[in-house]
C-alpha positions in Angstrom: 97.7 43.7 150.2 100.4 41.6 151.8 100.0 37.8 152.0 100.4 35.6 155.0 103.3 33.3 155.8 102.3 30.1 157.6 105.3 28.2 159.1 103.9 24.6 159.0 105.2 21.5 160.6 104.9 18.7 158.0 105.4 15.9 160.6 108.0 13.3 160.0 106.1 10.7 157.9 103.3 10.8 155.3 99.9 11.6 156.9 101.3 13.2 160.1 100.7 16.8 159.0 97.9 18.5 161.0 94.5 19.3 159.5 95.2 23.0 159.8 98.6 22.6 158.1 97.0 20.7 155.2 94.3 23.4 154.9 96.9 26.1 154.6 98.9 24.0 152.1 95.8 23.4 150.0 95.2 27.2 149.5 98.7 28.7 149.3 100.2 30.6 146.4 103.8 29.4 147.1 105.4 26.7 149.2 109.0 26.7 150.4 109.8 23.2 151.5 112.6 21.5 153.4 114.5 18.3 152.7 112.8 15.0 153.1 109.3 16.4 152.6 107.2 13.6 150.9 106.3 14.6 147.3 102.8 13.3 147.9 102.4 16.0 150.5 103.6 18.7 148.1 100.9 17.5 145.7 98.3 18.9 148.1 99.3 22.5 147.1 97.3 24.0 144.3 98.5 23.1 140.9 99.5 26.7 140.1 101.4 27.3 143.4 105.1 27.9 143.2 107.2 25.2 144.8 110.7 26.1 145.9 113.1 23.7 147.5 115.1 25.3 150.3 116.3 22.2 152.2 119.4 21.7 154.2 121.4 18.5 154.5 124.8 18.0 156.2 127.6 18.0 153.7 125.5 19.3 150.8 125.0 22.8 149.3 122.1 24.4 151.1 119.9 27.4 150.9 121.1 30.2 153.3 118.8 31.2 156.1 118.8 34.9 155.1 117.9 33.9 151.5 114.9 31.8 152.8 113.6 34.7 154.8 113.9 37.1 151.8 112.0 34.6 149.6 109.2 34.3 152.1 108.9 38.1 152.5 109.1 38.6 148.7 106.2 36.2 148.0 104.1 37.7 150.8 104.8 41.2 149.5 103.3 40.1 146.1 100.1 39.2 147.9 100.6 35.4 148.0 99.8 33.3 150.9 103.1 31.3 151.7 103.5 28.0 153.4 107.0 27.4 154.8 106.9 23.6 155.1 109.3 22.2 157.6 109.9 18.6 158.6 108.7 17.5 162.0 107.9 20.4 164.2 109.3 23.9 163.2 110.4 24.7 166.8 112.2 21.5 167.6 115.7 22.1 166.1 114.0 23.4 163.0 114.9 27.1 163.1 111.2 28.0 163.0 111.7 30.4 165.9 114.4 32.3 164.0 112.1 32.6 160.9 109.1 33.8 163.0 111.3 36.5 164.7 112.7 37.7 161.3 109.2 37.9 159.7 107.8 39.7 162.8 110.7 42.2 162.5 109.8 42.8 158.8 106.1 43.3 159.7 105.0 40.3 157.7 101.8 38.7 158.7 102.7 35.2 159.9 101.6 32.2 162.0 103.0 29.0 163.4 101.3 25.6 162.9 103.0 23.0 165.0 103.9 19.6 163.6 104.6 16.1 164.9 108.3 16.0 165.9 110.5 13.1 164.8 111.8 12.9 168.4 108.6 11.2 169.5 107.0 9.9 166.3 109.9 8.1 164.7 110.6 5.9 167.8 106.8 5.3 168.1 106.6 4.2 164.5 109.4 1.7 165.3 107.5 0.4 168.4 109.5 2.3 171.0 107.6 4.4 173.6 109.6 7.3 175.1 107.8 6.9 178.4 106.6 3.6 179.8 105.4 2.8 183.3 108.2 1.1 185.3 110.8 1.9 182.7 110.8 5.6 181.9 108.9 8.5 183.6 110.2 11.2 181.2 112.4 11.9 178.2 114.9 14.5 177.1 115.5 15.6 173.5 118.9 16.8 172.6 121.0 17.4 169.5 124.5 16.2 168.8 125.3 19.5 167.0 126.6 22.6 168.8 126.4 25.0 165.9 130.1 25.9 166.4 133.0 23.6 166.2 132.8 19.8 165.6 132.6 18.3 169.0 129.6 17.2 171.1 127.9 19.8 173.3 129.8 20.2 176.6 126.8 19.0 178.7 126.7 15.5 177.1 128.6 13.5 179.8 126.1 15.0 182.4 123.2 13.4 180.5 124.5 10.0 181.8 122.6 10.7 185.1 119.2 11.4 183.4 116.8 8.8 184.6 114.5 8.6 181.7 114.8 8.1 177.9 117.4 10.1 175.9 116.4 11.1 172.4 119.3 12.3 170.3 118.7 14.1 167.0 121.3 14.8 164.2 123.8 12.4 165.9 124.1 9.4 163.6 127.5 10.4 162.4 128.7 10.8 166.0 127.1 7.7 167.4 130.4 6.2 168.7 131.4 9.5 170.2 128.0 9.9 171.9 128.2 6.4 173.4 131.7 6.9 174.6 130.8 10.3 176.2 127.8 8.9 178.1 129.8 5.8 179.3 132.5 8.1 180.5 129.9 10.1 182.4 128.8 7.0 184.2 126.1 5.5 182.0 125.8 1.7 182.1 127.3 0.3 178.9 124.5 -2.4 178.9 121.7 0.1 178.8 119.4 -0.6 175.7 119.9 1.7 172.7 118.2 1.9 169.3 118.7 3.8 166.1 115.4 4.5 164.4 114.3 5.9 161.0 110.6 5.9 160.0 110.3 9.1 158.0 109.2 10.0 154.5 112.2 8.4 152.7 110.5 5.0 152.6 113.5 3.4 154.4 112.1 2.4 157.8 114.6 0.6 160.0 115.3 0.1 163.6 118.6 -1.3 164.8 118.7 -2.3 168.5 121.6 -3.0 170.8 123.3 -1.6 173.9 125.2 1.6 174.4 128.4 -0.5 174.2 127.7 -2.0 170.8 125.1 0.2 169.0 127.8 2.2 167.0 129.0 -1.1 165.5 125.6 -2.5 164.8 124.3 0.8 163.2 127.4 1.4 161.1 126.5 2.4 157.5 122.9 3.3 158.2 121.7 6.3 156.3 120.8 9.6 158.0 118.5 11.1 159.3 117.8 8.9 162.3 116.7 9.2 165.9 119.0 7.7 168.6 117.0 6.4 171.6 118.9 5.5 174.8 117.3 4.0 177.9 115.4 0.9 179.1 112.4 1.7 176.9 114.5 1.3 173.8 114.4 -2.4 174.3 110.6 -2.5 173.8 108.9 -3.3 170.5 105.1 -2.6 170.7 104.4 -1.6 167.1 100.8 -2.7 166.3 101.6 -2.4 162.6 103.4 -5.8 162.7 100.0 -7.5 162.8 98.9 -6.0 159.5 99.5 -8.0 156.3 101.8 -5.4 154.6 103.6 -4.2 157.7 106.9 -2.6 156.7 106.4 -3.2 153.0 107.4 -0.2 150.8 105.2 0.4 147.8 106.1 3.0 145.1 103.2 4.9 143.6 103.4 6.0 139.9 100.0 7.4 139.0 98.2 10.7 139.0 97.8 12.7 142.2 94.2 11.5 142.7 95.1 7.8 142.2 98.3 8.0 144.3 96.3 9.5 147.2 93.5 6.8 146.9 96.0 3.9 146.6 98.2 5.3 149.4 95.2 5.4 151.8 94.3 1.8 150.9 97.9 0.6 151.3 98.4 2.3 154.7 95.3 0.6 156.0 97.1 -2.7 155.4 100.2 -1.5 157.1 102.3 -0.6 154.0 104.6 2.3 153.6 103.6 3.9 150.3 105.8 6.5 148.7 105.7 8.6 145.6 108.1 6.9 143.0 106.9 9.4 140.5 103.8 11.4 139.7 102.0 11.5 136.4 100.2 14.7 135.4 97.2 14.9 133.2 97.2 17.9 130.8 94.3 19.2 128.7 94.7 19.3 125.0 93.1 21.7 122.6 90.4 19.1 121.8 89.2 19.3 125.5 87.0 22.2 124.5 85.0 20.2 122.0 81.6 19.6 123.5 79.2 16.9 122.4 76.2 18.7 121.0 73.9 16.4 119.1 75.3 13.2 120.4 73.0 10.4 121.5 75.5 9.1 124.1 78.5 10.7 125.8 81.0 8.2 127.2 83.8 8.9 129.7 86.8 6.8 130.4 88.1 8.5 133.6 87.2 10.7 136.6 89.6 13.3 135.2 87.8 13.4 131.9 84.4 14.0 133.7 85.9 17.0 135.6 87.6 18.4 132.5 84.4 18.1 130.4 82.3 20.0 132.9 85.0 22.6 133.5 85.0 23.4 129.7 81.2 23.2 129.6 80.8 25.8 132.3 83.5 28.0 130.6 81.5 28.0 127.5 78.5 29.5 129.3 76.5 26.4 129.5 75.8 23.8 132.2 74.5 20.2 132.7 71.1 21.2 131.2 72.7 21.1 127.8 73.0 17.3 128.2 69.2 16.8 128.5 68.3 13.7 126.6 71.9 12.5 126.2 72.7 9.0 127.5 75.8 9.0 129.7 78.3 6.1 129.9 81.1 5.6 132.4 84.0 3.1 132.3 83.6 2.2 136.0 82.0 3.0 139.3 84.5 5.8 140.2 83.8 7.6 136.9 80.1 7.1 137.5 80.5 8.6 140.9 82.1 11.7 139.4 79.0 12.1 137.2 76.8 11.6 140.2 78.6 14.4 142.1 77.4 16.7 139.4 73.8 15.5 139.7 73.9 13.2 136.7 73.3 9.4 136.7 75.3 7.2 134.4 73.0 5.2 132.1 75.7 2.6 131.3 78.4 1.3 133.6 80.0 -2.1 132.7 80.3 -4.7 135.4 84.0 -5.4 134.4 84.9 -1.7 134.6 87.3 -1.8 131.7 87.3 -0.2 128.3 86.5 -3.6 126.7 83.6 -3.9 129.1 82.4 -0.4 128.2 82.5 -1.2 124.5 80.5 -4.5 125.1 77.9 -2.6 127.1 77.4 0.1 124.5 77.3 -2.3 121.6 74.5 -4.2 123.3 72.6 -1.2 124.5 72.5 1.2 121.6 71.1 0.8 118.1 73.4 0.9 115.1 74.0 4.3 113.7 73.6 6.2 117.0 75.9 9.2 117.5 78.4 8.4 120.3 80.9 10.9 121.7 84.0 9.4 123.4 85.8 11.8 125.7 89.1 10.2 126.6 92.9 10.3 127.0 95.1 10.6 124.0 96.9 7.5 125.2 93.7 5.6 125.9 92.8 2.2 124.5 92.6 2.4 120.7 90.5 -0.8 120.6 87.6 1.0 122.3 87.4 3.7 119.6 87.8 1.1 116.8 85.0 -1.1 118.1 82.6 1.7 118.6 83.3 3.2 115.2 82.3 0.0 113.5 78.7 0.3 114.7 78.2 4.0 115.6 78.8 7.5 114.3 81.8 8.1 116.6 83.3 11.4 117.7 86.6 10.5 119.3 87.7 13.4 121.4 91.3 13.0 122.7 90.8 15.6 125.4 94.0 15.2 127.5 97.3 13.5 127.8 99.6 12.0 130.5 102.9 13.8 131.0 105.7 13.1 133.5 105.4 15.1 136.7 108.4 17.1 138.1 109.4 14.5 140.7 110.9 11.0 140.4 112.5 9.0 143.1 116.2 8.1 142.7 117.4 4.7 141.8 118.5 3.9 145.4 115.0 4.6 146.7 113.4 2.6 144.0 115.7 -0.3 144.6 114.5 -0.5 148.3 110.9 -0.8 147.2 109.0 -4.1 147.7 106.6 -3.3 144.9 105.8 -0.6 142.4 102.1 0.1 141.6 100.7 1.2 138.2 97.2 2.6 138.0 96.6 2.9 134.3 98.0 1.6 131.0 98.2 5.1 129.7 100.4 6.4 132.5 102.5 3.2 132.9 104.8 3.9 130.0 105.3 7.5 131.1 106.1 6.4 134.6 108.6 3.8 133.4 110.3 6.3 131.3 110.5 8.7 134.2 111.8 6.2 136.7 114.3 4.5 134.4 115.6 0.9 134.5 114.0 -1.2 137.2 115.6 -4.0 139.2 114.1 -7.2 137.8 113.2 -8.6 141.3 110.7 -5.9 142.1 107.1 -7.0 141.5 105.0 -4.6 139.5 101.3 -4.3 140.5 98.8 -3.4 137.7 95.3 -2.1 138.4 93.8 -4.3 135.6 94.5 -6.4 132.6 95.2 -3.5 130.2 97.8 -2.1 132.6 99.3 -5.5 133.1 99.6 -5.8 129.3 101.5 -2.5 129.2 104.0 -3.9 131.7 104.3 -7.4 130.1 107.5 -6.7 128.2 109.5 -6.3 131.5 111.2 -9.3 133.3 109.6 -8.3 136.6 106.8 -10.4 138.2 103.4 -8.9 137.5 100.6 -8.6 140.1 97.2 -7.9 138.5 94.2 -6.6 140.5 90.9 -8.4 139.7 89.0 -5.1 139.6 90.2 -1.6 138.5 90.1 0.2 141.9 92.5 1.3 144.5 91.1 -1.1 147.1 91.3 -4.1 144.7 94.9 -3.2 143.8 95.9 -2.8 147.5 94.4 -6.2 148.3 96.2 -7.8 145.3 99.5 -6.5 146.6 98.7 -7.7 150.0 97.8 -11.2 148.7 101.1 -11.4 146.8 103.4 -9.8 149.5 101.6 -10.3 152.8 
């Protein structure tokens, strides 16, 4: 049976994909994605889904359109549901129409899921409305590319008479030519103009000027960008400026789950989180060791809880096999993961650290009890050492942290206002993946153990008082806001 191809608009910034698009992405077997798609969004695809980059950028080697269509058709013919993930909206200068027509001609089951176009969203994120009472009663979206030759489209001088807001896409490299063409067509050189970028590259900027001087003011800005021309371009109504982390770029370095949780907390404070790198957790052979006969089973992470019960069910058993076993969790999130499986943690330390977990168990359990510790291979060795002094300890190193496939480039990292680290175990992996850091960038640690793992670097350290995404976001806000 043939699979379905969903041509999905990813929007033009993290979080702007539609609910339906995210649903398709979360259940696909393959995703073919364009340039500038945020890596955090790609993480929403199933772990086993094939991820194929087919992006196009001016002046760089790019995937051919015929080859992209063959790839989509090939995956669908294998029975896979395919997401063709395109920036912004697929039908706004995105060649989505061509792809739909080609798939229809091949008899491939396909659908279109619209997205939020950069033409409207990027100016809005920079505080510029395309329509505003008394200033603009409409807008026009045009491209500076013709598809043939190197000049502007022939109709450009005629746009000088358009009474609303002009939105020009793919025109940053021709900004001086665009301005000259419109002025030659009769546009007032003093009309407000802005060059805006607020997409997934974590490099938001908005340069304002007039049609006469915008090319000079915006010289050297990186593409892609949206050019806005008209009286509304002079407005700045962005509500995000009232938030404590407005415009601050924070790089995320943890696991998919932690990056998502921290990203949400940071966006609520106005920050622009981006994936600096992603750390993956990989089961080890020891993950299948189950804790029969133990008096107490202790977990040090949400992932460990999920992995343990996955292997428990695979063995033909379920939670009933833990009848009479005391359960310990390193913190409230780990305890919540147990609760989602109908199990209440008997021991949760107030301090939510491995040291706190050790203190709690040493006070609560009699000497000689059998304790099973289910943890990361890179976890705190002091925890196992302290428990083994008093208890009969089974130390199961069930999983390890490994670098994910993506890491931001040095230029993007250098633009960050802060990098956030969400565990001591993954911090060293993340640092190795990212490479040397500029010494001026603060590093935010989710707790004292993570701060200790970062202490050898010259960078300022921000330490969250509690090991949670909310606490870390608040600590970053207090330091940078």
